[in-house]
C-alpha positions as CSV (number, residue, x, y, z in Angstrom):
1,M,28.0,24.0,-0.2
2,T,27.7,21.7,-3.0
3,V,27.2,18.1,-2.2
4,F,27.5,15.3,-4.7
5,H,25.4,12.2,-3.8
6,Q,26.1,9.0,-5.3
7,T,23.4,6.5,-5.7
8,K,24.0,2.7,-6.9
9,L,21.1,0.9,-8.6
10,T,21.4,-2.7,-9.3
11,N,19.5,-5.9,-10.0
12,R,16.5,-4.1,-11.4
13,V,14.8,-4.5,-14.7
14,I,15.0,-1.1,-16.3
15,T,12.4,0.3,-18.6
16,P,14.1,3.3,-20.4
17,Q,11.0,5.5,-20.6
18,K,10.5,5.4,-17.0
19,Q,14.1,6.3,-15.7
20,P,15.0,9.9,-15.3
21,G,18.5,11.1,-15.9
22,G,19.0,9.8,-19.6
23,F,20.5,6.3,-18.6
24,L,19.4,3.5,-20.9
25,C,19.5,-0.1,-19.8
26,S,17.2,-2.6,-21.3
27,S,17.1,-6.5,-22.0
28,N,14.8,-9.0,-23.2
29,F,15.7,-11.2,-20.4
30,P,14.0,-11.0,-16.9
31,T,17.2,-11.7,-15.1
32,V,19.2,-8.9,-16.3
33,S,21.4,-7.1,-13.8
34,C,22.1,-3.5,-14.5
35,V,24.4,-1.3,-12.5
36,F,24.7,2.5,-12.9
37,Y,25.4,5.5,-10.9
38,V,23.1,8.6,-10.6
39,Y,24.6,11.8,-9.4
40,R,22.4,14.5,-7.8
41,V,23.8,17.9,-7.0
42,G,22.3,20.0,-4.1
43,K,22.3,20.5,-0.4
44,A,19.0,18.4,0.0
45,A,20.5,15.4,-1.9
46,L,21.7,13.8,1.2
47,D,18.3,12.8,2.3
48,S,16.4,13.2,-0.9
49,V,13.9,10.7,-2.2
50,N,12.8,10.8,-5.7
51,L,10.1,8.4,-6.7
52,K,9.0,10.1,-10.0
53,G,8.2,7.7,-12.7
54,H,8.1,4.6,-10.3
55,S,5.3,2.1,-10.3
56,F,3.8,0.9,-7.1
57,L,2.9,-2.7,-7.3
58,T,4.2,-3.9,-3.9
59,L,5.8,-2.3,-0.8
60,K,8.4,-4.9,-1.1
61,D,10.0,-2.7,-3.6
62,F,10.2,0.3,-1.4
63,N,12.7,0.9,1.3
64,A,11.9,2.6,4.7
65,E,13.0,6.2,3.6
66,E,10.8,5.9,0.5
67,I,7.8,4.7,2.4
68,K,8.2,7.4,5.1
69,H,8.5,10.0,2.1
70,I,5.2,8.9,0.7
71,L,3.5,9.2,4.0
72,W,5.2,12.7,4.5
73,V,3.8,14.0,1.2
74,S,0.3,12.5,2.2
75,A,0.2,14.2,5.6
76,D,1.3,17.5,3.9
77,L,-1.5,17.4,1.5
78,K,-4.2,16.5,4.1
79,H,-2.7,19.5,6.1
80,R,-2.9,22.0,3.3
81,I,-6.0,20.9,1.6
82,K,-8.3,19.8,4.5
83,H,-7.0,21.8,7.4
84,R,-5.8,25.0,5.8
85,G,-8.4,25.0,2.8
86,E,-5.8,25.4,0.0
87,Y,-6.2,24.5,-3.5
88,V,-3.1,22.5,-4.6
89,P,-3.3,21.7,-8.3
90,L,-0.2,19.6,-8.6
91,L,-1.7,17.3,-11.1
92,Q,-3.3,19.8,-13.3
93,G,-3.4,18.5,-17.0
94,K,-2.7,15.0,-16.0
95,S,-5.0,12.0,-16.3
96,I,-5.4,8.7,-14.7
97,A,-6.8,5.5,-16.1
98,M,-8.6,3.4,-13.4
99,I,-8.9,-0.4,-14.4
100,F,-11.4,-1.9,-12.0
101,E,-11.9,-5.8,-12.4
102,K,-13.3,-5.8,-8.7
103,R,-15.8,-3.4,-7.4
104,S,-14.8,-1.1,-4.6
105,T,-16.1,2.0,-2.6
106,R,-13.0,3.3,-0.9
107,T,-10.5,2.6,-3.9
108,R,-12.7,4.3,-6.5
109,M,-13.8,7.2,-4.2
110,S,-10.4,8.0,-2.8
111,T,-8.7,7.9,-6.2
112,E,-11.4,9.9,-8.3
113,T,-12.0,12.6,-5.6
114,G,-8.2,12.8,-4.8
115,F,-7.0,13.0,-8.4
116,S,-9.8,15.7,-9.1
117,L,-8.8,17.6,-5.9
118,L,-5.2,17.9,-7.2
119,G,-6.6,19.2,-10.5
120,G,-6.3,16.0,-12.7
121,H,-8.8,14.0,-14.7
122,P,-9.8,10.4,-13.6
123,C,-11.2,7.9,-16.2
124,F,-13.0,4.9,-14.6
125,L,-12.8,1.7,-16.6
126,T,-15.0,-1.2,-15.6
127,P,-14.9,-4.9,-17.0
128,Q,-17.6,-3.7,-19.6
129,D,-15.1,-1.0,-20.8
130,I,-11.9,-3.1,-20.8
131,H,-11.1,-6.7,-20.6
132,L,-7.4,-7.4,-19.8
133,G,-6.0,-9.9,-22.2
134,V,-9.5,-10.8,-23.6
135,N,-10.5,-8.3,-26.4
136,E,-7.1,-6.9,-26.5
137,S,-3.7,-8.2,-25.2
138,T,-2.5,-6.7,-22.1
139,T,0.6,-5.6,-24.0
140,D,-1.4,-3.6,-26.3
141,T,-3.4,-2.2,-23.6
142,A,-0.6,-1.0,-21.7
143,R,0.9,0.6,-24.7
144,V,-2.5,2.4,-25.6
145,L,-3.0,3.6,-22.1
146,S,0.6,4.9,-21.9
147,G,-0.3,7.2,-24.7
148,L,-3.6,8.4,-23.2
149,A,-2.9,8.7,-19.6
150,D,-0.1,9.7,-17.2
151,V,-0.7,6.9,-14.8
152,V,-2.6,3.6,-14.5
153,L,-4.5,2.3,-11.2
154,A,-5.5,-1.2,-11.6
155,R,-7.7,-3.3,-9.2
156,V,-7.4,-6.9,-10.4
157,Y,-7.9,-10.4,-9.5
158,S,-4.3,-11.8,-10.4
159,H,-1.1,-9.8,-9.4
160,S,0.5,-11.1,-12.8
161,S,-2.0,-8.7,-14.5
162,L,-0.3,-5.8,-12.9
163,E,3.2,-7.2,-13.7
164,H,2.3,-7.6,-17.4
165,L,1.0,-4.2,-17.5
166,D,4.1,-2.7,-16.0
167,I,6.3,-4.5,-18.4
168,D,4.9,-2.9,-21.4
169,A,3.7,0.5,-20.1
170,S,6.0,3.6,-20.4
171,I,3.9,5.1,-17.5
172,P,3.6,4.2,-13.8
173,I,1.3,1.3,-12.6
174,I,-0.4,1.6,-9.3
175,N,-1.7,-1.7,-7.7
176,G,-5.2,-0.7,-6.4
177,L,-5.6,-4.4,-5.1
178,S,-4.5,-7.8,-6.4
179,D,-4.9,-11.3,-5.0
180,L,-1.1,-11.1,-3.6
181,Y,-1.0,-7.6,-2.2
182,H,-3.1,-4.4,-1.3
183,P,-0.1,-1.8,-0.7
184,I,-2.3,1.3,-1.0
185,Q,-4.6,0.1,1.9
186,V,-1.5,-0.3,4.1
187,L,-0.3,3.2,3.2
188,A,-3.4,4.4,4.8
189,D,-3.2,2.2,7.8
190,L,0.4,3.5,8.4
191,L,-0.6,7.1,8.2
192,T,-3.6,6.5,10.5
193,L,-1.2,4.9,13.0
194,Q,1.4,7.5,12.9
195,E,-1.2,10.2,13.4
196,H,-2.7,8.4,16.4
197,Y,0.7,7.4,18.1
198,G,3.0,10.1,16.9
199,S,5.5,7.5,15.7
200,L,5.5,3.9,14.4
201,K,8.8,2.6,15.8
202,G,8.2,0.0,18.5
203,L,4.5,-0.8,18.0
204,T,3.4,-4.2,17.7
205,L,0.6,-5.0,15.2
206,A,-1.6,-8.2,15.9
207,W,-3.1,-9.5,12.8
208,I,-6.1,-11.8,13.7
209,G,-7.9,-13.4,10.5
210,D,-7.1,-14.6,7.1
211,G,-3.7,-14.6,5.6
212,N,-4.6,-12.3,2.7
213,N,-3.2,-9.6,0.6
214,V,-3.5,-6.8,3.2
215,L,-1.5,-9.0,5.5
216,H,1.1,-9.6,2.9
217,S,1.5,-5.8,2.5
218,F,2.1,-5.5,6.2
219,M,4.6,-8.3,6.1
220,M,6.7,-6.3,3.4
221,S,6.5,-2.9,5.1
222,L,6.2,-3.1,9.1
223,A,9.7,-4.3,9.7
224,K,11.3,-1.5,7.8
225,L,9.6,1.0,10.0
226,G,10.5,-0.9,13.2
227,V,7.1,-2.3,13.8
228,N,6.7,-5.9,15.3
229,L,4.0,-8.2,13.7
230,K,2.2,-11.0,15.3
231,V,-0.2,-13.1,13.1
232,A,-3.0,-15.6,14.0
233,T,-4.6,-17.4,11.3
234,P,-6.7,-20.6,11.3
235,K,-4.9,-23.7,10.0
236,G,-5.0,-23.7,6.1
237,Y,-5.4,-19.9,6.0
238,E,-1.6,-18.9,6.5
239,P,-0.1,-16.2,4.4
240,D,1.7,-17.1,1.3
241,A,4.8,-19.1,1.8
242,N,7.1,-16.9,-0.3
243,V,6.0,-13.7,1.3
244,T,6.5,-15.3,4.7
245,Q,10.0,-16.2,3.8
246,E,10.7,-12.5,2.6
247,A,9.1,-11.2,5.8
248,Q,11.4,-13.3,8.0
249,L,14.3,-12.0,6.3
250,L,13.1,-8.3,6.8
251,S,12.4,-9.0,10.5
252,K,16.0,-10.3,10.9
253,Q,17.5,-7.4,9.0
254,F,15.7,-4.7,10.9
255,G,15.6,-6.3,14.3
256,T,11.9,-6.6,14.7
257,K,9.8,-9.6,16.0
258,L,7.6,-11.7,13.6
259,Q,5.5,-14.5,15.2
260,F,3.0,-16.8,13.6
261,L,0.4,-18.2,15.9
262,M,-3.0,-19.9,15.9
263,D,-4.4,-18.4,19.3
264,P,-6.0,-14.9,18.8
265,M,-5.7,-14.2,22.5
266,E,-2.0,-15.0,22.6
267,T,-1.6,-12.9,19.5
268,A,-3.4,-10.0,20.9
269,R,-1.3,-10.0,24.2
270,D,0.6,-6.8,24.7
271,S,-0.2,-5.7,21.0
272,S,-0.6,-2.0,20.3
273,V,-3.0,-2.6,17.4
274,L,-5.5,-5.3,16.6
275,V,-6.2,-5.7,12.9
276,T,-8.6,-7.9,10.9
277,D,-10.2,-8.1,7.5
278,T,-12.9,-9.8,5.7
279,W,-13.0,-13.5,6.0
280,V,-14.7,-13.9,2.6
281,S,-13.3,-11.8,-0.2
282,M,-14.7,-11.1,-3.5
283,G,-14.4,-14.5,-5.6
284,Q,-14.7,-16.5,-2.4
285,E,-18.5,-16.4,-1.9
286,E,-18.7,-20.3,-2.6
287,E,-16.5,-20.8,0.4
288,K,-18.4,-18.7,2.9
289,K,-20.0,-21.4,4.9
290,K,-16.8,-23.2,5.3
291,R,-14.8,-20.0,6.1
292,L,-17.1,-18.9,8.7
293,K,-17.0,-22.3,10.4
294,D,-13.0,-22.4,10.1
295,F,-12.7,-18.7,11.6
296,L,-14.9,-19.5,14.7
297,G,-13.2,-17.9,17.7
298,Y,-11.3,-15.3,15.6
299,Q,-13.8,-12.5,16.2
300,I,-12.2,-9.3,17.8
301,T,-14.1,-8.3,20.9
302,M,-13.3,-6.3,24.1
303,Q,-12.4,-9.7,25.6
304,T,-9.6,-9.8,23.0
305,G,-8.5,-6.2,23.7
306,S,-8.4,-7.0,27.6
307,V,-4.9,-8.5,27.0
308,A,-3.6,-6.1,24.5
309,A,-1.6,-3.0,25.5
310,P,-3.5,-0.4,27.6
311,D,-3.5,2.0,24.6
312,W,-4.6,-0.5,22.0
313,T,-6.5,0.6,19.0
314,F,-8.4,-1.3,16.1
315,L,-8.1,-1.2,12.4
316,H,-10.2,-2.8,9.6
317,C,-9.9,-1.9,5.8
318,L,-13.7,-2.4,5.3
319,P,-16.2,-3.4,4.4
320,R,-16.7,-5.2,7.8
321,K,-19.1,-8.0,8.9
322,A,-20.1,-8.5,12.5
323,E,-18.6,-11.8,12.7
324,E,-15.1,-10.3,12.2
325,V,-15.4,-7.7,14.9
326,D,-18.4,-7.0,17.2
327,D,-20.1,-3.5,17.5
328,E,-18.6,-2.8,20.9
329,V,-15.1,-2.6,19.5
330,F,-15.9,-1.5,16.0
331,Y,-17.8,1.6,17.1
332,S,-15.7,2.3,20.2
333,P,-13.3,5.2,20.7
334,R,-10.5,2.6,20.3
335,S,-11.6,1.9,16.7
336,L,-9.7,4.1,14.1
337,V,-11.6,2.6,10.9
338,F,-13.2,5.7,9.7
339,T,-10.2,7.8,9.9
340,E,-8.4,4.8,8.2
341,A,-10.9,5.0,5.5
342,E,-10.6,8.8,5.2
343,N,-6.8,8.5,4.9
344,R,-7.2,6.1,1.8
345,K,-7.7,9.4,0.0
346,W,-4.8,11.3,1.4
347,T,-2.3,8.5,0.9
348,I,-3.2,7.7,-2.7
349,M,-3.0,11.4,-3.4
350,G,0.4,11.5,-1.7
351,L,1.4,8.4,-3.7
352,M,0.3,9.9,-7.0
353,V,2.1,13.1,-6.3
354,C,5.2,11.3,-5.5
355,I,5.3,9.3,-8.9
356,L,4.1,12.1,-11.0
357,T,5.8,15.3,-9.7
358,D,8.9,16.6,-7.9
359,Y,6.8,18.1,-5.1
360,T,8.5,18.8,-1.8
361,P,6.2,18.8,1.3
362,Q,6.0,22.2,3.3
363,I,5.2,20.7,6.8
364,P,8.1,19.4,8.9
365,K,9.0,15.6,8.4
366,L,6.9,13.2,10.3
367,K,8.4,11.3,13.2
368,F,8.6,7.5,12.6
């Protein structure tokens, strides 16, 4: 049986080189609204997801099925490579340019080892190798890298740097971290929770700490997957107002709960997952003394967990400081932090396979 699947794409700025199917639509004006239809033929078209050629700047741009697909591919690669010992060279002959304005252990190691494990070649670029918009314009850098690599992962200070790269590049751009979002971290967190609980729908995640880029990425994704979110931040450390507005709309659309509180204990109450992050990010070192004072009382301890759901777990994207979570929680069986860190590799691999290939996972679809 042949099934014709019609997809309408609208209100997106289209870069011709990045769009499969031969449809061209471009404009010099950022407010352009382009509408066209793509027809796919085949039995699997009814539930197919094709992310090939897409950039990954924020989870705001991805719907529930697309996020689930990335996690499915990630779990499949983990199963085939880690548990079955297979060699899966899906990225053989491909290369990735890795721009790091900020240092990182997990982002660098997961991307380099993951891309190599899939048969590709990673190229690491430090601030000594490349200065975005300094020695060369971001436009020129984007065009140069587009001719030398198949994908760019950039870990930057300003989210606008990623947006500028994406405008002028003809290859996908991946957000390795910016001041606004950290979507690849949240992919790892979602896979970790799916593995642990068996599904995500109905969970309640309690964020206790700074209203930062990781929280923003949770706010752009959890509601789509049926996960409730409770947030506790000290006064003055709330999440970005625009992100908050978007998250409230998503919560209403998908029927989930979104709460903003200041009391860590009330936030933890009946929550499935307790999450925090560093209180002092890179570039905020001069604020350390003030921040430590302002976050007093926000440390996650077993007392915090005593009011959470009976099966509560703990996440932290690392690196961790003792003032954020004590040793008793961090090294307890409830802590999933080291699985979470490992899953950074499997999820970045899954993401890169999704945007560079047409790979279909071999394992059954995950339950969400």
